[in-house]
N, C-alpha and C positions, 0 to 999 in steps of 0.2 A: 474587404477585398484587398486593401493595401497591406494589411497584416499577413494575409495569405501569400501575397507576392513576396513580402520581405522574408517570410519563413522559407519559401521556396529558394530564394537567393542564398539564405543562410545554409540551407541543406547542400546547395551546390558548392559553396565555399568550404563546407565542412568535409567534403570528400566524396560526395555521390557523383561518380563519373558519368558524364553524358557524352557520348561520341558525337561530336559535331562533324566529323569526317576528316579524312586525310587523303592525300594523293598518293600515298606510298603503301604498297601491300605490307601487311603485318607479318613479321616473322618472329618467332619466339626466341628470346635469349635463353641460353642454356641455364636452367635453374641451378644456381650454385648450391652445393651441399654445405653443411655446417663446416666452418673452418676449424681444422684441428687446433686445439688449445683455446677455443672460444666456447665457453659453456653457455647454454641457454639459462637465463636467470630463473632461479627457483620461484620467485614471485615477480609479477609484472612490475617493471620500473615505472617511475612516476611521469616520465616524459618520452614522447615520440618525436623524432626529427621529421616534421611534416613536409616542409618545402623550403627551398632556397629561391628567392625572387631576384632576378637580375634586371637592373634598369638598362634598357637597350637604346641604341641610336636609331635602329631601323628594324621594325618588327618583322617585315617580310624576309630580310636577310637572316634574322635569328631563327625564324620558322624554317627557312630553307635548310638550316643546320640541324636544329633540335628535333623537328618533326620529320623532315624529308630524308635526312641522312642518318641521324642517330636512331630514329624510329619511335620517338615518344608520341603519345596520342593526345591531341587537344581535347580537353573536356570542358573548357569554359573560355569564352571570348566575349568581352564586354568593354564598354567605355565607362569610366568612373570620373567623378569630380574629386579632386584632392585638396586637402586643407593646407599641405605644406608643413604640418605640425607633427602629427603622429608618425608619418613617414616624411622626414625632413628633406624633401626634394621638390623642385618646381616651385611655382608661385601659388599662393593661396587662391583657390578657385580654378586652378588649371585643370584641363581635361587630359586624361591618360587612357591608353588602351591596355587592358590587362588580359593576358592569355595564360591559362594554366594547362600544364601537360603532365601526364602521369606515365609511369612505366608499368610494370606488371602488378604492382600493389595498388589497390584502390584507395589507400589511406596515407601511406608514407612514401617518401622518396620522390616527391613531385618537384618540378621546375616551374617557376613563374617567370614570365617575361612581361615587362612593363615599359611602355614607351609614352613619354609625354608628347602630346600632339598639338595642344593649343594652350599656351605657347610651348614650343619645344624647348628642351634643356640644351643649352650650347654644350658641345663636347669637343675637346681637343683630341689629338691622336693619343692612343694609350701607350704606356711604356712596354718595351719588349723584354724587360728583366723584372723579376719579382722581388718583393721585400716584405717586411712585417705588415700584417693586416691584409695581405693578398690571399686569394683562395685558389685551391686546386680542386676541381670538380672531377671525381673519379666515377666513371660509368662503365659497367660491365655489359658487354654486348655479345652477339652471336657470330660476327664475322669481322674481325679486326682488319685484315688486309683490305677487304672490299669497302667497308665503311670509312676507313682512313683515306683510301684513294678518292672516295666521293667527297669527303670533307674538304680535300684540297681544292675542289672545284668551286666551293662556296666563296663568293666575294667577301673579303675582309678577314678570312681565316689565314693565320700565319703559323706554319709548322715549326716546332722546335726539335722534334725527333720522329723519324719514320717508324713504321711498324717493325718491332723487333722483339725477340725473346728476352725477358728479364727474369732472373732467379733471385728469390729472397730467402733468407734462412727461415726454417720452420719455427713455429711457436713451441716453446718448452721441449726442445729437442726433437720435434716432429720432422717429417719429411720437408724438403725444400718446397717453396711455393713458386710455381712456374706460371708466368703471366706473359701473354703476347699483348703488346700495346704500342700505341703511338701517342704523341703529345702535341697539342696545338692551342694557340689562342683563338677564342671565338671572335666574332666581329666587334665585340666590346671589350676585349682584353681579359676575359676570364680564361684561365688556363684549364684545359680539359685533358685528362688522361683517359683515353678510350681503351679499355682493356678486355681481355678474354682469359679467364682463369683456365688453365690446362690441367688435365688429370696427371 
């Protein structure tokens, strides 16, 4: 019986999406077409970028942004005991809450949120400037003006740029890439570019 339960948990962690529910109606992000100048590999590459997991100060504030504003879907929500070794954070034997969220793909492009709850990890205020080792999380969405406006209402979010049109040179002499986007720090200091690729 224990083996069946462990196999079920492994299947969940491997990417079988289970909708635990959200309080936000789902709207579909515009499916981007292949970017000009980016060829589909002739053979499958050896690695998929599965998930980025963010260690958070307050799970509910993070969910208010990633689930309720950005529109990701919770597919896993559990409490785990951590060793402090494989994931070098918290004290050995500490308890953490792990929430996994997916976008439109059931396998890649997930966000994990992890909060140490017993004991909590002390956290100071995060810096408002970026440097080496920092990360920019780029998310494509369906309604940049609306979602950016709602993100400003989430406690702990700090904006660095309002929604505006950005134009980048095309790849290999192709047409310019036009993107509507805003930029902000999430409640834990992760910089997010929320963008919408325009035709």
